[in-house]
OpenMM code with the backbone's topology and positions (N, CA, C; nanometers):
from openmm import Vec3, app, unit

residues = "MET ARG VAL LYS PRO HIS ALA HIS ALA PHE ASP ARG ALA PHE TYR ALA LYS LEU ALA GLY VAL SER PHE VAL ILE GLY ALA ALA PHE GLU ALA PHE MET LEU LYS THR ASP PHE TYR ALA LYS VAL VAL HIS ILE GLU ALA GLU ARG ARG PHE LEU ALA GLU GLN ARG ARG GLU GLY GLU GLY SER ARG ASP VAL GLY SER ARG SER ALA SER".split()
positions = [
    Vec3(7.8521, 7.1397, 13.4779),
    Vec3(7.9089, 7.0242, 13.4261),
    Vec3(7.8738, 7.0079, 13.2782),
    Vec3(7.9767, 6.9909, 13.1820),
    Vec3(7.9471, 6.9545, 13.0495),
    Vec3(7.9316, 6.8336, 13.0239),
    Vec3(7.8782, 6.7874, 12.9311),
    Vec3(7.8534, 6.6481, 12.8765),
    Vec3(7.9596, 6.6587, 12.7366),
    Vec3(8.0228, 6.5752, 12.7345),
    Vec3(8.1486, 6.5422, 12.6110),
    Vec3(8.0569, 6.4571, 12.5380),
    Vec3(8.0837, 6.4943, 12.4051),
    Vec3(8.0300, 6.4119, 12.2908),
    Vec3(8.1047, 6.2999, 12.2647),
    Vec3(8.0079, 6.1811, 12.2438),
    Vec3(8.0995, 6.0616, 12.2057),
    Vec3(8.1936, 6.0874, 12.0823),
    Vec3(8.2962, 6.0060, 12.0950),
    Vec3(8.4148, 5.9951, 11.9917),
    Vec3(8.3425, 5.9542, 11.8465),
    Vec3(8.2333, 5.9102, 11.8325),
    Vec3(8.1661, 5.8749, 11.7210),
    Vec3(8.0573, 5.9629, 11.6475),
    Vec3(8.0554, 6.0740, 11.7298),
    Vec3(7.9401, 6.1573, 11.6894),
    Vec3(8.0195, 6.2633, 11.5903),
    Vec3(7.9688, 6.2449, 11.4623),
    Vec3(8.0408, 6.3498, 11.3570),
    Vec3(7.9464, 6.4630, 11.3316),
    Vec3(8.0045, 6.5620, 11.2833),
    Vec3(7.9075, 6.6807, 11.2334),
    Vec3(7.8671, 6.6839, 11.0835),
    Vec3(7.7837, 6.7744, 11.0720),
    Vec3(7.7390, 6.7854, 10.9110),
    Vec3(7.8494, 6.8265, 10.8203),
    Vec3(7.9558, 6.8744, 10.8822),
    Vec3(8.0854, 6.8807, 10.7934),
    Vec3(8.1355, 6.7514, 10.7206),
    Vec3(8.1362, 6.6820, 10.8274),
    Vec3(8.2204, 6.5505, 10.7749),
    Vec3(8.1424, 6.4807, 10.6675),
    Vec3(8.0190, 6.4472, 10.6984),
    Vec3(7.9016, 6.3866, 10.5992),
    Vec3(7.9071, 6.4550, 10.4731),
    Vec3(7.9312, 6.5812, 10.4706),
    Vec3(7.9289, 6.6718, 10.3484),
    Vec3(8.0568, 6.6250, 10.2884),
    Vec3(8.1589, 6.6224, 10.3444),
    Vec3(8.2647, 6.5840, 10.2703),
    Vec3(8.2741, 6.4407, 10.2330),
    Vec3(8.2198, 6.3470, 10.3006),
    Vec3(8.2229, 6.2152, 10.2856),
    Vec3(8.1275, 6.2141, 10.1591),
    Vec3(8.0119, 6.2740, 10.1619),
    Vec3(7.9365, 6.2611, 10.0279),
    Vec3(8.0127, 6.3364, 9.9114),
    Vec3(8.0799, 6.4191, 9.9069),
    Vec3(8.1590, 6.4859, 9.7966),
    Vec3(8.2665, 6.3722, 9.7519),
    Vec3(8.3484, 6.3267, 9.8415),
    Vec3(8.4431, 6.2383, 9.7886),
    Vec3(8.3824, 6.1133, 9.7200),
    Vec3(8.2572, 6.0608, 9.7819),
    Vec3(8.1980, 5.9493, 9.7350),
    Vec3(8.1502, 5.9816, 9.6055),
    Vec3(8.0826, 6.0994, 9.5727),
    Vec3(8.0499, 6.1276, 9.4292),
    Vec3(8.1797, 6.1522, 9.3459),
    Vec3(8.2686, 6.1910, 9.3930),
    Vec3(8.4106, 6.1847, 9.3340),
    Vec3(8.4418, 6.0451, 9.2774),
    Vec3(8.4437, 5.9707, 9.3561),
    Vec3(8.5109, 5.8234, 9.3281),
    Vec3(8.3988, 5.7781, 9.2294),
    Vec3(8.2732, 5.7975, 9.2547),
    Vec3(8.1526, 5.7283, 9.1762),
    Vec3(8.1792, 5.7723, 9.0235),
    Vec3(8.2050, 5.9104, 9.0268),
    Vec3(8.2261, 5.9759, 8.8785),
    Vec3(8.3432, 5.9017, 8.8165),
    Vec3(8.4399, 5.8732, 8.8787),
    Vec3(8.5637, 5.8074, 8.8323),
    Vec3(8.5674, 5.6946, 8.7854),
    Vec3(8.4810, 5.5960, 8.8613),
    Vec3(8.4126, 5.4743, 8.8182),
    Vec3(8.3604, 5.4967, 8.6964),
    Vec3(8.2517, 5.5489, 8.6711),
    Vec3(8.1628, 5.5588, 8.5677),
    Vec3(8.2598, 5.6133, 8.4564),
    Vec3(8.3221, 5.7034, 8.4392),
    Vec3(8.4402, 5.7679, 8.3565),
    Vec3(8.5128, 5.6469, 8.3086),
    Vec3(8.5822, 5.5635, 8.3914),
    Vec3(8.6476, 5.4609, 8.3400),
    Vec3(8.5723, 5.3379, 8.2770),
    Vec3(8.4576, 5.2969, 8.3257),
    Vec3(8.3651, 5.2377, 8.2381),
    Vec3(8.3452, 5.2775, 8.1392),
    Vec3(8.2954, 5.3888, 8.0897),
    Vec3(8.2710, 5.4370, 7.9890),
    Vec3(8.3799, 5.4259, 7.8701),
    Vec3(8.5017, 5.5062, 7.9086),
    Vec3(8.6286, 5.4782, 7.8385),
    Vec3(8.6452, 5.3601, 7.7746),
    Vec3(8.6563, 5.2524, 7.8857),
    Vec3(8.7015, 5.1173, 7.8406),
    Vec3(8.5840, 5.0435, 7.7766),
    Vec3(8.4784, 5.0828, 7.7414),
    Vec3(8.3356, 5.0387, 7.6502),
    Vec3(8.3141, 4.9152, 7.7519),
    Vec3(8.2836, 4.9386, 7.8923),
    Vec3(8.2467, 4.8152, 7.9654),
    Vec3(8.0867, 4.7965, 7.9475),
    Vec3(8.0060, 4.8956, 7.8968),
    Vec3(7.8706, 4.8841, 7.9091),
    Vec3(7.8430, 4.8229, 7.7648),
    Vec3(7.9300, 4.8114, 7.6579),
    Vec3(7.9001, 4.7535, 7.5510),
    Vec3(7.9299, 4.6363, 7.5543),
    Vec3(8.0074, 4.5787, 7.6255),
    Vec3(8.0611, 4.4477, 7.6759),
    Vec3(7.9469, 4.3619, 7.7343),
    Vec3(7.9063, 4.4580, 7.8284),
    Vec3(7.7852, 4.3759, 7.9021),
    Vec3(7.6945, 4.3688, 7.8353),
    Vec3(7.6522, 4.4532, 7.7451),
    Vec3(7.5276, 4.4486, 7.6688),
    Vec3(7.5538, 4.3406, 7.5638),
    Vec3(7.6804, 4.2922, 7.5097),
    Vec3(7.6779, 4.1788, 7.4405),
    Vec3(7.6863, 4.0685, 7.4942),
    Vec3(7.7330, 4.0693, 7.6190),
    Vec3(7.7368, 3.9177, 7.6847),
    Vec3(7.5972, 3.8722, 7.7277),
    Vec3(7.5102, 4.0009, 7.7578),
    Vec3(7.3837, 3.9635, 7.8117),
    Vec3(7.2949, 3.9228, 7.6836),
    Vec3(7.3083, 3.9637, 7.5759),
    Vec3(7.2329, 3.9517, 7.4505),
    Vec3(7.2867, 3.7840, 7.4139),
    Vec3(7.3899, 3.7427, 7.4161),
    Vec3(7.4275, 3.6209, 7.4077),
    Vec3(7.3832, 3.5212, 7.5089),
    Vec3(7.3593, 3.5683, 7.6355),
    Vec3(7.3043, 3.4661, 7.7264),
    Vec3(7.1704, 3.4566, 7.7085),
    Vec3(7.0998, 3.5661, 7.6408),
    Vec3(6.9620, 3.5477, 7.6438),
    Vec3(6.9445, 3.4700, 7.5003),
    Vec3(7.0182, 3.4843, 7.3976),
    Vec3(6.9943, 3.4142, 7.2532),
    Vec3(7.0410, 3.2361, 7.2962),
    Vec3(7.1403, 3.2223, 7.3578),
    Vec3(7.1273, 3.0838, 7.4262),
    Vec3(7.0446, 3.0079, 7.4771),
    Vec3(6.9962, 3.0756, 7.6027),
    Vec3(6.8702, 3.0561, 7.6765),
    Vec3(6.7452, 3.0555, 7.5698),
    Vec3(6.7199, 3.1142, 7.4908),
    Vec3(6.5872, 3.1074, 7.4003),
    Vec3(6.6126, 2.9820, 7.3031),
    Vec3(6.7515, 2.9345, 7.2806),
    Vec3(6.7725, 2.8179, 7.1866),
    Vec3(6.7249, 2.7008, 7.2691),
    Vec3(6.7876, 2.7152, 7.3887),
    Vec3(6.7622, 2.5949, 7.5152),
    Vec3(6.6095, 2.5679, 7.4887),
    Vec3(6.5411, 2.6815, 7.5127),
    Vec3(6.4029, 2.6552, 7.5280),
    Vec3(6.3155, 2.6183, 7.4165),
    Vec3(6.3889, 2.6374, 7.2913),
    Vec3(6.3231, 2.6021, 7.1792),
    Vec3(6.3659, 2.4726, 7.1507),
    Vec3(6.4775, 2.4072, 7.2075),
    Vec3(6.5115, 2.2899, 7.1686),
    Vec3(6.4403, 2.2033, 7.2559),
    Vec3(6.4276, 2.2062, 7.4141),
    Vec3(6.3178, 2.1515, 7.5037),
    Vec3(6.1717, 2.1593, 7.4353),
    Vec3(6.1512, 2.2272, 7.3896),
    Vec3(6.0036, 2.2498, 7.3191),
    Vec3(5.9742, 2.1196, 7.2118),
    Vec3(6.0896, 2.1406, 7.1457),
    Vec3(6.0649, 2.0408, 7.0049),
    Vec3(6.0815, 1.9048, 7.0660),
    Vec3(6.1757, 1.8888, 7.1553),
    Vec3(6.1866, 1.7438, 7.2326),
    Vec3(6.0718, 1.7171, 7.2939),
    Vec3(5.9980, 1.7659, 7.3503),
    Vec3(5.8674, 1.7665, 7.4105),
    Vec3(5.7614, 1.6963, 7.3093),
    Vec3(5.7766, 1.7873, 7.2029),
    Vec3(5.6655, 1.7639, 7.0879),
    Vec3(5.7063, 1.6168, 7.0383),
    Vec3(5.8352, 1.6123, 6.9934),
    Vec3(5.8388, 1.4682, 6.9527),
    Vec3(5.8406, 1.3756, 7.0028),
    Vec3(5.8548, 1.3559, 7.1636),
    Vec3(5.8389, 1.2689, 7.2409),
    Vec3(5.6543, 1.2307, 7.2571),
    Vec3(5.6043, 1.3388, 7.2736),
    Vec3(5.4776, 1.3100, 7.2684),
    Vec3(5.3958, 1.2509, 7.1436),
    Vec3(5.4397, 1.2784, 7.0562),
    Vec3(5.3771, 1.2391, 6.9059),
    Vec3(5.4370, 1.0674, 6.8911),
    Vec3(5.5391, 1.0268, 6.9513),
    Vec3(5.5803, 0.9148, 6.9381),
    Vec3(5.5114, 0.8018, 7.0200),
    Vec3(5.4622, 0.8395, 7.1258),
    Vec3(5.3834, 0.7616, 7.2081),
    Vec3(5.2373, 0.7643, 7.1877),
] * unit.nanometer
topology = app.Topology()
chain = topology.addChain("A")
for resn in residues:
    res = topology.addResidue(resn, chain)
    for name in ("N", "CA", "C"):
        topology.addAtom(name, app.Element.getBySymbol(name[0]), res)
């Protein structure tokens, strides 16, 4: 009597195809992001966010110094 493999048992060829298709899809996403200057936009937005956070920190620091000297 031979044991039948489970329906969810996949062979190596399936995983090789899956890896190949995943690689191609990932490469297509990367090509699209490079073509549309996605990374340049992200860098610009991140720089703005950090600049505003630094300004907030400096503003809070000067407020703290002013309130301490007044008391």
